[in-house]
N, C-alpha and C positions, 0 to 999 in steps of 0.2 A: 447376514452372511452371504446373501445372494446379490447384494448391490454391486453393480458394475460402474466403475468410476473412470474418469478421464485421467490424463497424465498428471495434472495439478493435484486433483483430489487423491489419486493413487499415491503420489509422492508424499502428501501430507499424512495419509493413513500409514504407509509403510515407515515413514520417518518417526511417527508417534510410536509405532511398535518397536522400531529399532532403538529409540531412546530408552524405552522401558526395558527391553531385553539387554541392551548394552549396560544400563545401570545395574540391573540384577546380576548379569554375568560378572561385571566388574566387582560388585559387592560380594558375590560368592567367592571370587578369586581372592579378594582381600581378606574376607573372613576366614577362608581356609588357610591363608598364609599365617593368620594369627593362631588358628587352632592346631595346625600341624607343624612339626619341625621341618626345616628346609629339605631334609632328605625325603620325608614322606610327601611333602608338597611337590618335590621333583618328580616322584612317581605319578602323582595325580596329574601333573602337567603333561607327562608323556602320554597318559591315558586320554586326556582331553584332546591332545593333538592327533592321536591315532584316530579318534572318532571324527575329528575335523577333516582329516585326510580322507577317511571313508565317505564322509558327506560330500566332499568335492568330487570323488570318483562317481558316486551314485547319483549326483545331481548333474552329471556331465552330459551324456549323449541323449538318452531316452527322454528325460524331462524337458530338455530344451526343444527337441524335435516335436514333442507333444504340444508344448506351449505355442509353437508356430502353427501347428495344425489346428488347434482349438481357436487361436486368434483369427485365423482365416475363416473359420466357420461360425464365429461368434455373432456376426451381424445379422439382422433380420432379413437382409437381402441375399444371404448366402444360398447357393443352390443346394438342393437336396443331396446331390452326389458329393458335394463338398462336406456336408455334415456327416454323411455316411462314412466318408473317408476318415473324418476326424474320430468317429467312434471306433473304427477298426484300428486306427493308430493308437488310440487309448488302450485297447485290449492288448495290443502288441507291446506297448510300453510297460504295462503292468507285468506281463509275463517275462519280458526281457530284463527289466530292472530288478524285480524280486529274485529272479534266477541269478543275476549277477551278485546281488546281496548275499544270497545263500552260499554262492561259491567263495566270495571273499571271507565271509564269516567262517566257513569251514576251513579254509587255508590258514587263517589267523589262529583259530583254535588249535589246530593240529600242530602248527609250528610253535606256538606259545606254550602249550601244555607239554610238548616234547622237549623243547630246548630252553624256554624262558628267555630267549634272546630278544624278542620284540619289546617286552616290558619287563625289565629285570626286577625281580622281587615281588611281582604281582602273582597271586596264587590262582587256584582253580576257579573259585566262585567269581571273582572279578573278571576272569577271562571269559567264562561262559556268559556272564551278563553283558559284557562288551560285544561278544559275538551275536547275541540276541538283539542288542541295540542296533547293530549294523543291518540286520534284516529289516527291522522296523524303519530305519532310516531309508532303506531302499524303497519301501512302500510309500513312505511319507514324501519322498522326493518326487515321485511320479504324480502324486495327488497335488502337490504344490505347483508343479509344472502346469497341470490342467487348470488350476485356479488362476495362475498368472495369465495364461492365454485367454481365459474367460473374463479377465479384468476384475476379478473378485478380490480386491486387495484387502478388504476388511477381513475376509476369512483367512488370508495369508498372515496378516498381522496378528489376528487372534490366535492362530495355531502356534505361531512363534512365541507369543507371550505366555500361552499356556504351557508350552514345553519348558521354557526357562523358569516359569513360576513353580511348576512341580519339581523341577530339578533342584532349584535353590532351596525350597522348603525341605525336601527330603535330605539333600546333602548336608545342610547345616544341622538339621535335626539328628540325623544318624551319626554324623561325625561329632557334633558338639555335645549332644545329650547322651547318646548311646556309646560313643567312642569306637565306631566301626572303622574309621580311617578310610583307606582306599576302597574297601568293600562297600562302605556306605555311599561313597561317590559313584561307584559302579551301579548300585541299585538305583540311585537317583537318575543317572543317565538313561538306564533302561526304561524306567517309568516315564520320564519326560518324552522320550521318543514314542512310546506307546500312546500317550495322551495326544500328542501332536498329530500322529497318523489318524487316530480315531476322530479327532475334530475335523481334520481336512476331509475325511470320507463323509462325515455328516454334512459338511457344507457343500459337497458335490453330489448329494444323493439324487437330485433332480436331473443331473447331467450324466449319471452313471450309464455306461454304454450297454450294460446287460449282455446277453449272449448274442453271438453273431460272428461274422468273419474276422479274422485277425490279419492285419496288414502284413504284406510280405516284406522281405528284407529290404527290397529296393525303396520302400517307403521311408526307411531310415538311412537313406544314402548319406544324409548330412549328419546322422547321429555319430558315426565313427569318428570323423574329424572333430566334431564337437566334443566327443568323449576324450580324445587325445588332448585337445586344447585345454579343456576344463580340468582334466586330471593333472596335467602338467602345471596348470595355474595353481591348483590346490597344493601340489608338492612345494611350490615356492614359499608358501606360507607355513609349512610344517617341517621342512627338512632341517632347518637350523636347530629346532628344539630336539627333534628325533635323533640327529647325528652328533649333537654337541657332546654328549657324554662319551660316546664311543671313540670319537676322533680327538678328544681333548685330554686324554690321560697324560700325555707328555707335558701339557701345560698346566697340570694340576686341577683339571676339571673333575669335580665330584658330583654326585646326585644333588648335593646341597647347592652347588654352583648352578646346576640346571634349574633348580627351584628359583634362585635369584633371577636368572635370565627369564624364566617364565613369568615372574612377577612384573618385570620390566615390560615384557611383551604384552601382557594383559592391558596395561595402560597405554602403551605406545600404539597399539593396533586398533584401539577403540574407534578412531575416526574412520577406519576402513569400512566398518559395518554400516555406518551412516551413508558413505558413498555407494556401497553395494545396494542399499535400499533404494537410493535414487535411480541407479541404473536398472534395477529390477522393475521399477515403476514405469519407466519409459520404454522398456523392451517391446511390449506389444505394439506400441505406437510407431516405433522405428520399423518393426516388421511389417506393419500395415500401411506405411507411408507410400504415397503414389509415386514419388520421385526421390532421387538421392538428396535433393535440396530439402525436401520436406523431412526426410529421415535425419539429416544433419540438424535441422532446427529442433527436432524432438530430442536429440541427444544434448543439445545446448541447454535445454530446460534443466537437465541434471548436472551437466559439466560445469555450468557457471557457478554452482554453489561450492565447488572445490576451492577456488581462490577466495571466495567471499566468506566462507564459514569454516571449512575444514583446515585450510592452511593456517589461519589465525590460531586455531586450537593447537595445531602442531607446533607453532612457534613457541607456545608456552613450554612444551616439552623439550624443544631445542635450546631455549634460552634459560629457562628457570625450572628444570625438571625436579630439582631437590625440593622446591617449595611445595609441589604437589605430592611427591612421594613421601616426604616426611610426615605429611598430614594423614596419610592413609595406610602406610605400611608399618609394621612393627620393627623393632631393632633387629639387626642381622641382615637387612636388605640395603645396606648403605651403598653397595656397589651398583645397585639398580639404576641410580640416576644417570651415570655415564652410559650404561647400556641403553636406557630409554632414549637418549639422544640419537644413538646410532640406529636403533630400530625405527625411530620416527622417520629418518631419512628414507629407509626402505619402504615404510608404509605409504609415504607420499607417492612413490612409484607404483605401489600395488593398487592404489585407488585409481590412478589414471589408466593403468593397464586393464583393470577390471571393466571400466566403462568402455574402453575401446574394444575389448574382446566381445562384450555383449552386443555392441552396436554392429560389429562385423558379423557375428552370428545371426543377428536379426535380419541382415540383408543378404544372407546366403553365402558369405565369404568364409565358411568354416574351414575350407581347405587351406586358405592362406594363413589362418590362425594356427592350424595344426602343424604347418610347416615351420612356424617361427617360435612359438612358445617353448617347444622342447629345446631350442637353442639357448634360451634364457635359463632353463633348468640346468643344462650342461654347464653354462657359465657359473651358476651358483654352486654346483657340485665341485667344480674345479677350485673355486674360491674357498669352499669349505675345507677341502683336503689340503689346501696350501696354508690358509690363514688360521684355522682352529688349532692345529698342533703348535703353532707359534704364539698366537695371541689369545687362545682360550675363548671365553664367551664373547669378547669384543670382536674376534675374528668371525664368529658366527653371525653377529649383527651386521658386519660389513658385507659378508657373503650374501645375506638376505637382501641388502641394498643393491648389490651387483645384479642379482637375479631379477628383482622387480623392475629396476630402471632399464635393464636390458630388454625385458618384455615390453615396457612402455615405449621405448624407442623403436623396436622392431614392429610393433603393432601400429604405432603412430605413422610410420612410413607407409604401411599398407592403407591406412585410413586416408591420409593426405592424397595418395594416388587415386583412390576410388571415389572420394567425395569432393575433393578440391574445394575446401571451405574458404570463405572470404577471410581477409586479414583482420587481426584484432585492431580495434580503434586505438590509436596512440593516446588520445586524451583519456580514455577509460583506463588504459594500462598505467599511465602516469598517476592518475588519482588513486588507483589501488596501491601502487608502490608507495605513495606518500602515506596513506593510511596504515599500511603494513609497517613502514619505517617508524612511524610514531609508536605503534604497538610494540615493536621490537625494542625501541629505546626505553619505554616504560618498563618492559619486562626485564631488561638488563638491570635497571634500578631495583626491581623487586628481588632479583637473584642476590643482590648485595645487602638487602634489608634483613634485620634480625627477625627471628620467629616471634609471634605469628603475623607480624606486619607484612611479611613477604607475600603470604597467601592473600591477604586483603588487597595488596597492591596488584596482584595478578588479576583478581576479580575486577578491580577498578580499570585496569588496562583493557580488559575485554569489553567492558561496558563503554569505555571511551572509543574504542575501535568501532563498536556498533553504531554509536552516534555519528562518527565520522563517515561511515559507510552509507548511512541514510542521508546525511546532509550533502554529501558529494554525489548523490544519486547513483551510487554503485549498485544499490538494490533497486530493481524496478518498482515504480510507483504502484503497480497492480499488486505486487507481493506485499508491500508495506500496507496497502489498504486492506488486504485480507487479514493481516495480523491485527490491525486496529479494530476491525469488526469483531474478531475473536475476543479481543480484550474488552471491547465495549459490551458484549452480551452479558457477562456476569454483572457488570456495573448497572445495566438497565434492570436486570432482575432484582438486584438489591434495592 
């Protein structure tokens, strides 16, 4: 848990963790969709999105500022005063973020218990458990920020896997075996947050700052714009679910419709978590790069996998979503296929915007991010108020796409102006378009095939794309060699 890895190793570790957590998260969502009626699943979806929004807020300013400070002090050649400043920043981040978590939890509990407006139909026990989980998320976010700056990606991955593992085991057990419903999910969320924070603390015990001076407010000069940017970014990923029920009454939106939308979102947004793991892995290397050109090269280590891996996965949901949804969701979620298409469009923008946001944060351009991401949130809110009353759940999906692609375009303009990257090679672009075109054509055939041959055709299409990507040298030889070595190890042992 104290291993410090480079960008390639860190990406592999975080990706392995995100694959496990995404699979477990997705499996939990699907299992709960089977166990609960759509109305109860809608309440669970709102609870999950509330904690996701809280995580975005609490992982915003202090943890990112701490990650930068720890990254600068991580090297053996770092001056003693730099390490001392890192320790004082650590203490201040703990005090500030846990204090923020307590404030958010208190406001949420008072409003929810007094009015029930935030989570309709959710009682006292789930409310108090959710408030406690918010405080634990505040602590865990700071600890993960320190681990990221220290390049201890193994510990980050393990903490996330433990959190989702505990959450899934308890949620499925308490809901499926005991029948606790929303209460059981709330217990699972609280326990998962507690285990994750405990593991992160244990992994940092040798770097714990102990008693000493606390950094002054000016040490977190970048934390405020980081908090604004990251909080607004988190809003883009949750507003559609949280506001769908309230704004969609005129279009016939019920809690059950929110549940269908949440089921579609679970699947359509899964690639985002892979992209987020990639951008997290390269963040400390972008921050520590000597020149803007070096920082851009570090970002490209992560960004190149968006068209190579994530876009092909999203093409499946754009072209043949029914083939996947019918295989994993119960009856009653037939409308999720069309919604998954729309949400997938927005997820692509969310992935790009996330990578640009973290790269700009790492290079000290937090003010530029804070000035632009709120504009994207306003665009999304306007779209929600206009589209949801008219088109219901589909309007929420398109509003999500408006916000995410607005953020990607706004941040992309800043990135191009600051880094001035070189142009994409035309030959590489043509080869990728050819491979993606073949994949799309085969997926279109899969969408028209009868069950269960359609799902088999989807798997064959992805396998064929992978072969084309390697043969056309879209994937670097060094990465292919790494995969071959990993595959060869078990064979040699056998």
